[in-house]
N, C-alpha and C positions, 0 to 999 in steps of 0.2 A: 387718408394718407396711404394706407396699404393698397387701396384700390388704384391709385395713381401709379404707385410703384409696379403693381401687377400688370397694369396696362402698358407702361413704358418699357418694362424689362425686355420683352420680346423685340421691340423697336431698337433699343440700344444694342442688344446682342446681335441682331441682324446687321446693324451698322458696323459694328466691330468686326464681324466675320467678313463683310464685303470689303472694308478698308484693308484688312490684313491680306485678303486675296489680291487686292489691287497692288499693295506694297510688294508682295512676293512676285507678282507678275512683272513688276518693274525692275527687278534685280538683274543686272548685267554682270560684266566682268568687274572684279574688285569691288563689288557692292555698289557700283555706280548705276544710276537709273538707266534702263534700257530706253532708247528713244522711241517715240510713237512711230507707227508705220504710216506711210503716205500712199496716195494712189499710185498705181503702176506708172512708171516713167518719171517719177519724182523721187527726191531723196530728202531726208531730214537734215537740215543745216543746224548743227548744235550751237552755232554762234548767234544766229537770228532766231532760233527756236521756231522755225517754220519749215513747211514742206516747200520745195522748189524744184524746178527743172535744173539739172546740173549742166551748166554751160561752160564748157572748156575746162572741166576738172577743177572747179573752184573749191570743192569739198576736199579736205585732207584725208589721208589714209586712216587715221584713227577714227574719224567720224564715219567714214565708209564701212570700216570693220564693225563698229558698234551698230550701225544701221543694218548691215548684213545679218547680224545676230538677231536684231529685232524682227526682221523679216522671217528668219528661220523659226524663231519662237512663235511667230504668228501663223506658222504652217506654210509659208510662202518660200519653200525650200529652193526651187529653181531660181527665183528672183534673188535669193540670198547668194547663191553661187554666181549669178550674173554680176551682182554687186562686187563680190570678192574678186572676180575677174578684171575689175577696173582698178585694182590697187596698183600703185607704183611699186610697192614692195610687198608682194603676197607671201613672203616667207617670214612671217612673224608668228610667235607662238599662238596668239589670239586668232589671227586670220586662218592658220592651219587647223586650229581646234574648231572654229566655226565652219570651216569647209568640211571637216570630218563629220560634224554634227548634221549639216544639211544633207550630205551624201548618205549617211547612215539612215536618216529619216526617209530618204527616197528609196530605201531598201538595198543600197549598195554598201552593206556592212563592211566587207573586206576592204573596200576602197576607203571608207571612213576610218577604219583602224589604221590604215597606212598614213593618213593625214594626222591622226592623234599621235602616232609614234614619232612623226617628224616634229610635232609640237613639243612633245616630251623631250626630245633631243635638244631643242632650242632652250626650253625652260623646264627642267625636271621638278621645280618647286611650284608649279602652277596647278592648284588643286582642281580647277574646273575641267581641265583636260583629263586628269586622272579620273574624275567622276565619269565623264563621257566615255572614256576608254573602258572603264569597268562595265558601264551599261552595254557597250558594244560587245564585250566579252560574254555578257549574260545572253544577248541575242544569239551568239554563237554557241550557247550552252557550255560555257567554260567558267563556271562559278569559281573555280580555283584561281584563275587569272583575275577575275573580278575582286576576289578577296585580297589578292596581292595589292591591287590598286587602292582598296579600302585601307589597308594597313599603311600605305604611303601617305594617303590623305590624312590619316590620324596623326602622323608625325609632322605634317605640314600645318594643320590648323585644328587639331583635336577632334573630339567626337561631337562637339556642338555646332560645327560649321555646317552650312547648308549642303555642301558637296558630300560631306560624310553622311549626313542624314539621308540624302537622296540616293546615293549609291547603296547604302545599307538597306533602304526600303526596296530597291530593285532586286538586291540579292535575296531578300526575304520574300520576293514575289509580289510586292506591292509598289511598283514604280509610280512615281508621282507624275511623270511625263511620258 
């Protein structure tokens, strides 16, 4: 019996680690799953759960915004920005946050911060934008401003939420992304 447990334990641990990494990678806004990415020129349709060519703007802004975030998290930053450029209403807290994220990841940190601040103005209670704004401040070597965002996140969702943990790690010099 002990021999079986000894042999299976590494397999079980590997499975748990892989699954938890997958689950974390799937996290989008408000803990909704991030849609999968599609080949260039296609968009994920959350209604049919398939990749498709967007003909005549059949995909709504919410799905486009979520898909732009999925592209950005996959490192396809310019495609994410291109997708955000197709929104009928680009001035939502989420769209501005994801625009800030993609521009920051492209090395345009000041531009990213300007989008984050617009997002904060629209929704000051949105923890994800506070996290990304704090990370941008760390890039700018402004840990004081990053700590201010961390304090706000603590009031919004406590110290156990992903946004607090990620920004705290960035401030401590161990960013997760």
